[in-house]
N, C-alpha and C positions, 0 to 999 in steps of 0.2 A: 255527082249527087244522085241518090237512088230514091225516087218518089215511091210512096206507099201505093198499094193497089187502088185505094179510093182517094188518093191525094190528100190525106189528112196531115201528113208530115213528110219531110224530106230528110234523109240521113246525109250529113255532110262529113266528108273526110277532111283531114288537115289541108290537103291540096285544094279542095273546094273552098274551104274557109279563106285560105291565103289568096286565092284568085279573086274572091269577092272583096276582100280587104284591099287588094291592089286596085281593083276597079273603082272603089270609092275614093282612094287616094288620088288616082288619075283624074277622076271627075272634079274633085275640089282643086287640084293643082291647075287644071285647065281653066276652071271657072274663075279662080282668084288670081291666076297668072303668077303663081309662086312655086318655088321648088317643091318636089314631092316630099322631102323631109319635113318641110314646114307645114305642108298640108296634113301630114300624118300627125304632127303635134296638135294642130287645131282639132282634128277629128277626135283624137283621144280625149282632149279637154272637154269637148262638147258631146261626149258619149256616142261618137260616130253618127251624129245627127247632121246630115249634110245641109238640110234646110236651116237649122240653127246656126251652123257655121257661116253660111252665106248671109243670113240676116244680120248677125252680130258684126261680121267683117265689114259689110257695106254700110252699116250704121255708124261705126267708129273704129276704123282700122287701127289707129294708134292705141286706143284703149285695149283692144283685143291683143295686140302685140305685147303691151305691157303686162297684161294678165298672164299670158302663157310663156313669156320670156323670150319672144322672138325679136332680136335686135334688127333695126332697119339697115345699118351698115356695120360691117365688121371692122376690126382694127388690123392694120398691116404692120407686121414687125420684121419683115424680111430684110429691110435695109440695115438693121442692127446686127453687128457681128457677134456680140456676146450678151446673153440674157441670163437673168437669175430666176430660178424656179421659186415660186411663191410658197412651196411646201417644204422642200428639202434645202432650199437656199444655196444650191450648187449652181455653178455657171455652166451654160450650155450654148451651143450655136443655135441659130434660129430654126434650123431644120429638125432639131431635137426637142422643140418646144411647141406647145399648142394651147389655144384658148377656146372658149365656147363662143367666140365671136366678140368677146368683150376685151377689156384691157388687162385681164389677169392671166398671166402665162404660167404654165407648169410643165415640167419635163414629162416625157412619155412614160417613164417608169412610175412616176407618181400618179399620172392619169390612170394607168393600168390598175394600180392599187385602189384608187378612188372608185373607179367603175366596179371593180370586183366587190368591194365592200358594199356598194349600193345594191348591186344585183343580188347579193347574198341575203339582203333584208326583204326581198320580195318585189311585187309589182310596182311599188313606189318608185322604182328606178326608172319607170317610163316617164316620170316628170322630174328627172334628175337635173339639178341646177349647178351652176358654177361653184367650185369649192369655196370661193370667197363668200363669207356670210353676208356681206353687204350687196352682193350681186345676184340678180334674178335671171341671168341669161340661161336659157335651156340648153342642155347637152343633147344635140341631135343624134339620131341613130347612126349617121355616117361616122361620127366620132367614136361611137361605141364599136362599130365594125372595124374602124381603123386602129384603135388603141386597146381595145379590150381583149382578154384572153379568149381562146376558142370556146371554152365551156360557158363563159359569161355571155358571149355573143349569142350562143344557142338558147340560153335561159332567157335572155332579153327578148329574143324573137318569140319564144313560147309565151312569155308574159303578154306581149303585144297581141298575139293571137287569142289568148284567153280573154283579154280585156275587150277585144272586138266582139267575141261571142257573148260575154256576160253583160255587155251594154245593150243587147238587143232583147226586147221583151219576148219575142216569139222564137228565140233560139236558146237551147240549153245544152250543156255538155252531158254526154252519157255518163251516169254515175257509176258504171261498172269499173272495177279496179283495172288500171293500165289501158283503158280504152281511150283513144284519141279522137273519137268521132263526136260530132254534135248533131242535134236534131232540131230542125226548123219546123215549127207547127203552123200549118196553114188553115186549120179548121177553127171554128168558133166554139167548139164543144170539147171539154177535156176528154182525153182518151188514152188508152194504153198505147205505148209505142214500142217498136222492136228495132234495136240498133243492128248494125252490120255484125257486131260481135255476138249476136243472138240474145243479148240481155234485154229483157222486157221490163219497162218501168212505167210508172204513172206520170203523165206529163205534169199534173197539178202539183204533186208533192215530191216527185222524183224518187220515191221509194219503189222497191220492186213492185211490179204489177200486182194489184191486190183485189181485182173484181172477185166477188160481188160486194165487198164492203167499202164504205166510204173512207176518205182520207183521215177524218177525225177519229174513227174507230181504229184505224191502223196506227195512228199516232199514240192513242191510249194503250193499245195492245203492246206495241214495241216498248213504250215507257214502262209498262207493268212488268214485262219480261226482264228488263234490265235494272229495275228498281230494287231497293232493299226491302220493299214492303212485304214481298212474299217470304223473305228470310225472317222478318219479324213475325209474320203469321205462323211460320213453322215453330219459332221459338215459343210463341204464346200457346200454341196448340200442344206442344210436346215437352214443355219444361215448366218448372215452377221456380219462383225466386227464393233464394236462401233467406230464411227469416231474419238472419243477422246482417248480411252484407248486401242482400238483394240481387246477387249475381244469379243469372238463369242456370238452373240445374236440370240436366236430362236424366231421366230414370232409364237405365239400360239393363237392369237386372230385376228379379222378382221380389227381392227383399225391400221392405219399406224403410229400412234403416239407411239414411242418407248421410254422407259426410262431404261437406263443402271443400273445395280445393284450397290449398295454402294461399295466403297466410291465414285465411279465416278458420278452416277446419271445424266449423260448427256442425254438430251432429243433431239431426232432426228427423221427424217422422214425415214421410212423403205425403201421407193422407191429410193429417191435421196441421202439419208444419210446426208442431210443438217440439220442445226440446226432447231428445231421445232419453235423457236421464230420467224423465218422468214416465217412460214407457217400459213395458215388460209383459210378463204373462197376464197380469191383471188388466192390461189394456188391449189384449188380443194377440200378442206375440209379434213375430217378425213380418207376418203377411196380412195382418188386419189391424184395425184401430177402432176400439169401442168409442173413444172420444169423438172420432170423426163421424162415425155412424150416428151417434146421438146428436151431435151438432148439425149434421146434415138434415136430420128429421126436423130440427128446429129452424131450418132455413138459413143457417149461418153461412154456408158456403154456396148458396144458390147463385149469387151474382158472379162470383169468380168462376164457378163451374159453367155457368151459362156463357160467360165471355170466352172461356176456353173452347167450349163446344162450337160456338159461332166461328171462332178462328179456325178450328179443325175442319168444320164443314166448308168454310170459304176456301181453305187451302186445298181440300180434296176436290172441290168443284173446279178450281183453277187448274190443278194438275191434270184432271180429266181432259180438259180442253187443250191445255198446253202440250201434253204428250201426243195427242193426235195431230195437232198443228205441226209439231216438230217432226213427227213420223212421216207425214206427207211431204214435208220439206226435204227430209233425207232421201225418201224414195224418189222424189223429183230429180234431185242431183244425180242419183244413180241412173235414172232413166235418161238423163242428158248424156251421161257417159256411154250408155248402151246405144243410144241413137248414133253417136259419133262412131262407135265400133261397127254398127250396121252399115254406115255409109262408107267407112274405110276398108272393111274386111268382108263382111257377110254377103253383101250383094254380089261381089265379084266371085265368091265361092259358089253361090247358088247358080250364077250364070255358067260357071265352069261345069257344075254337076248336071244341071237340067237344060242348059243351052237356051235359057230365057234371057233376053236382053235386059240390062239393068233398068232401062226406061220402063219396063213392064213389072218391075219389082218395087216400084215406088209405094205400093200399098203398105209395105213394111215400114217405110219412113213415115208415111202418114199415120200409121198406128202409133209409132213411138212419139210423134209430135202431139197426137191427141192425148196420149198418156201423160206427157209432160204438162200440157195445158190443164188437164183435169186434175192432176196432182196439185197444181197451183191453185185452182179454183177451190178444191176441197180443203186445202190447207187454210185458206182464208175464211171458209165457211165456219171453221171452228172458232176463229176469233169473233165472227159475227154471232155465233150461237152463244158464246160466253156472255155477251151483253144483251141477249134477247131474254127478257125476264118473264114475259107472258107465257104461261105453261101451255095453253091451247095452241097458240101460234108456234111455240117452240116444238111441240109434239109433231105438228104438221111439217115443220121445217126439217126436223130430224128424220122423218119418214123419207122425204125427198133426198136428203143427204145420204141416208142409208142405201137407197136404191142406186144412187150415183156411185157410191163407194163399192157396192156389190158388182156393178157393171165394170167399174175400173179394175177391180181385182181380177175379174175373168179375162179382160183384155190384156192386162199386164202379164198374167200367167201365160197366156197364149203367145204373146210376143217374146217373152223372156225364156220360157221353158219349152213350149211346144215346137218352136222354131228350131231348137237345137237338134231335134230328130232328123232334120233335113240337111244338117251341116256335118262336116268331118269332125271327129273327136279331137284331132290335133293337126298340126301342120304336116306331120308325117303320115297321116292316115290316108292310105291308098286304096282302101276297101271300096268296092263298088256296091256294097250291100246297103244302099240308101233307099228310103221309101220311093215308091213309083211316082212318075209325073202326075198320075191321076190322084194319088194321095196328096201331093203337093197342091194340086188344084183345089181339093177339098179344104185344105188348110187355108188357102188364099180366100176362099169364100167365107170361111169361118172368121178369119181375122178381119176381113173387110166388114162383115156384118157386125161384129162386136165394136169395131171402130165407129160405125154409123150409129149404133145404139147409144154408145157412150157420148157421142156428140150431141144427140138429142137430149140425153139426161142432163148434161152440163148446160145446154141451152135453156132447159126448163128452170134450173136453179138461177141462172143469170137473168132470166126474164121476170123473176118475181119482183113485184112492186110494193107499194105501201100496204098491201093487204096483210103482210106479216107484221108490220109495226107501224102504227099510226102516229107515233111520237115524231115530232118534227126533227128532221135530220137523221133519223135512225132507219133508213131504208136503203135498199140496193140502189146505188146512185148511177150505175151505167147499164145500158142495155146493148146487146149486140144488134147492129142494124143490118 
């Protein structure tokens, strides 16, 4: 387990989790003087609360056994020569038959199929009972390991591990795809956490780290990005309903003569929505409509036009913020790839060219790390800005946002492009015509300075409090400490 710098959280690997799980099982097994398998069943039933297990067990052991399906004494069938499987009804010797400790025997092949079917249905297999509908005997993990397929045993163990983590309020799985680590939170204040896989997420909502905006804003923004509402806004702003069938029609040419798609095929005027049969030179021709102009002066189309204009303005405003949010997200992903490239390739090449130890080239890694962090911060400032309606506060916020964006672009260019001058053009580049060590020293000072400036800019944005928005709940909810 790797504790964070300030002990806010601890990253747990699967090995760490398994060791903790085994410690809890051993403790309950010793405390209640029962086999480890039975202790595991009790812990799973009581959400891995050792105190709860102890209290309930010593209060009424028989009741607890009945609830979880732990039988007091198993049934011995070894003296019987021939037994009948309760599922396939074939006869087998006693060494080819097993039960869950009850009187219901099944052949090993049927047990294997029964276990496989249960495991395929998910974590419910952790509470698997005897195949007989009238029997509540629990199927212990030992039987799963003995009779289950290899892949089913692995899945069962993973389910048990996940159940252990998910039952603990202070522990959560990392939400990154394919990551098998969990994070234990030891602080009382919600905070961003960084997993071993480098993925950063918000402990409170488990979405990707999103300071400076709060979780409610993130939830609304993500929902808005994925919802059909913006599609409807686009349709409303850029189309009109066919007067006959009401199907939305987009105008993609200059002519006002519109023809609805089959089977409707109604021909109408784009401006006044009247039948095209009633139009011609006397109404203004193909590119105008006297009827529309007259009716507009009388206010006939005011409400519809106003609705369309509002939808258009709303869509344009949303696209302004979304495009910048998405652009910073894309740039951040590219920066992550560039950071990995710097760590794997560029530092070694610079050491070879200039004779500088890699430990003294960490300023390049620090620059890329700052770029990645600031891209993330700026990305979410656009979601925040979208919901900030006060024009005065919005203007001040956008000024700070612009300063940070400007500093970020300078640093990004320096790390991405200026650095290339000190690296070979290709793997086969053997030229010694590289900038001098003195020039590299100047580059180092410049990159470190830009990194420091950008850190201060992002700190300023992150440290803003309720001055920007006095509405309850609409303020920057976390501060760097």
